[in-house]
N, C-alpha and C positions, 0 to 999 in steps of 0.2 A: 385522200382517194380511199376507196374500201378496198382491200387487198384480200384474196383470198388465197390461203396457203395451202400447198399439198407436199406431201413427200415424194423425195425421187424414186419412182417406183423401181427402176431398174436396181438403184441401190439396194434397195430394201431386198429383192430378189437374189442379190448376190450376196446379201448379209445372210440370209437364212440357208443359202446354199452352203456357203464356208462354214454354217455352224456359229457366226457371231452375232451380238445383239444388232438388232435393226437400229436402234439409237446411236449405234457407234457408226454407222456405216452413212446414214441421213445427216448429211451435214449442210445442205442447201434446200433452200424453199423456191416455189415459182408460183408465179400469178397465172392462173388459168382461167379461161373466159372472160368475158366483158366486164368491166368495172364501170360506176358511175360516182360521182361526187357527191358526199352526203348533202342533202338539202336542208335539215333541221340546223338551227343554229346549236352550238355546245352548249349543254345543260349548265356544266359549271361555269363557263363564262357568263351565261345569263344571270346566275345566283351570285357570283362576284360582283357582277355590274349592278345588281340591285342593292346590294349589302354596301357598297361603295356610296350609295346616295342616301343612306341612313344616319342618323346621329351616331357619334362614337359612344355615348352613355343612354342606353334605351331606357333606361331604369326612369329618369327624369320625366318620360312623357305618360309613364304609368302611376307615379307617384308611389309611397310606401308599400311594401308587399304583404303588410298586416291588412291594406284595403283592398287588396285584390278579391274580387269574388273568385276568379276561378282556383283559388288556394283555399276556399272556403270547406271545410269537411263537414260531410254528413254526421250529425250527432247520435251518440248512442249513450244510453243509461250505463251507470256503473254496476259491475257484476256484483250481488251482494252474497253468493255463495259457489261453490263449486258445482258446474252442472255439466252433462253430456246429453247432447240431443243430435237427432240426425234430420236432414234436409233433403228433400228431393228436387231439384231445382228444375221442375217442368217449364218448357216454354211454350206459350201458344203463338201460332202465325197470325198476324194481323193482315194480311195479305195473301192472295193467292200466288202459288208457285207454278208457274205454267212451262211446256216445253216450246220450242221455235215453232213447231207446228198448231199451237195454241191448246193443245191437250192440257189440262189441269194435271198436274204432279202430286201436288200436296195443296188442300183446299185451305181458305181462309178459316181459321179457327182449329187447323190439325194441332194437336199438344204431343209433345214427343220429350224424353229427357235426355239431353246434349250428353250427359255421363254415359250412357249406353255405347257413343260413337268415340269419346275423346278421354284423355286421360289427364288430368290435371297435375303437371311435374313438379309441382311444389307446395308446401304450406303458404297460409296467409296468417299471420300474425297482426291482429287489429287491436290496436291500443289508444286510449288517450295519452296524450303528450305528457302527463306527469307519470305515465308507468313505461315510458320509453326505455328507461333503464332495464326495467324488467325483460323489455322485448328483446333487446340485446344480446341479455343474458343467457335466453332462453331459444332464441330463433337459429337454425341453422343456417349455414351460407348460402343455400340454394332457397331460403323461405324470402317473401316478400313480407314487408312490415308497413301496414298501412295505418295512416293517424286518422282518430275519430276525434269529432269536439265533443267537449263537455261544458255544457251551460257556455260561458264567455270564453272558455279556454280552446282555443284552436289549433295552436302549434305552427311554428312557420317548417314546412316541409323542406324547403329549399335550403334555409340556414341549418336546420340539426342534420341534414345530409352531409353539408360541408364540413360542420363541426365534426361529427362522427366518423366521417369516412365512409359510409354504409347509404346507397340508397333507401329513401324514404318516399313513401308515397301517401297522397291523400286518400281517403276513404270516399267516395262516390255514390251518392244517393242512388243511384239504379246498382250499383253494386250491393249497395246495404239491403235494398229490397230483393235483389236476385238471390242472396245468400240467406235470407231469412234472419238476419243480424238484429239483435235488440240490445245487447250489452256488450261491454269491452271491461277487461281483457277477454279476447276469443282466439283460439287457434281453429282455424279452419282446414281441414284435409278430405281428401277423396279415402271413399272406402268402397270399392266394387262401383255400384251405381248410383251412390249417394255420399253426400257430404256429411262429414262427422264434425260436430261444434263443441269444442270444449272449452266451458267458459270457467276462469278464475277466479274465485272471492278472495278477500282481504289477506285471508290467512294462509291461503297457497302460495299467494304472491311476496308475504313475509317470511315466510319458511323457505321458499326459493332462495329469496335474497340472503338469509342467513347461511344457507348450504354453501352458495357460492363464495361467501365472504370468509367463510370456515376453510377453505380449500386453496385459498390463494397463498 
């Protein structure tokens, strides 16, 4: 049954009059108004019932992870030198946005910069699998690490997450296009209403590894 709870109002009034916290005086709950049974089935029960019908090991149904198309990362070239550039991720509507009365609020083709309204709370550290160690050394705790493909080298994001103890994601093609990515390693962070892409060449990656090793 759906129960509507309310405080004991006389007790609250007495508590305030006496100068004591209302939470001390309120010790009971009441059912106020009509109640009805919940008609919808319990969502958790439905999920549990569905899971019970599935095989214990679902991996056998999908085959080896290296064959999963869902884990294929978007490819990027290798950064040949250090470079810093900026990108404005403009977005163009491909449909009209209308109000309930049919009036057009934003027409198809309207272009805007999402960074005018939102703040990217973390950096994106995009690397090839071979540079994952570099990413782990340089990524902040709040950063997202994304794997990009390099030729036939794709990397297993699930396996690497389990091995390193840190969530690792794949770079999707649509994210690659939206951010204007061309090479890796690259760190993407917001600066005002634009994205700053800092690309790291071989020399920077090597020197960073040496400095980190010397401080251990």
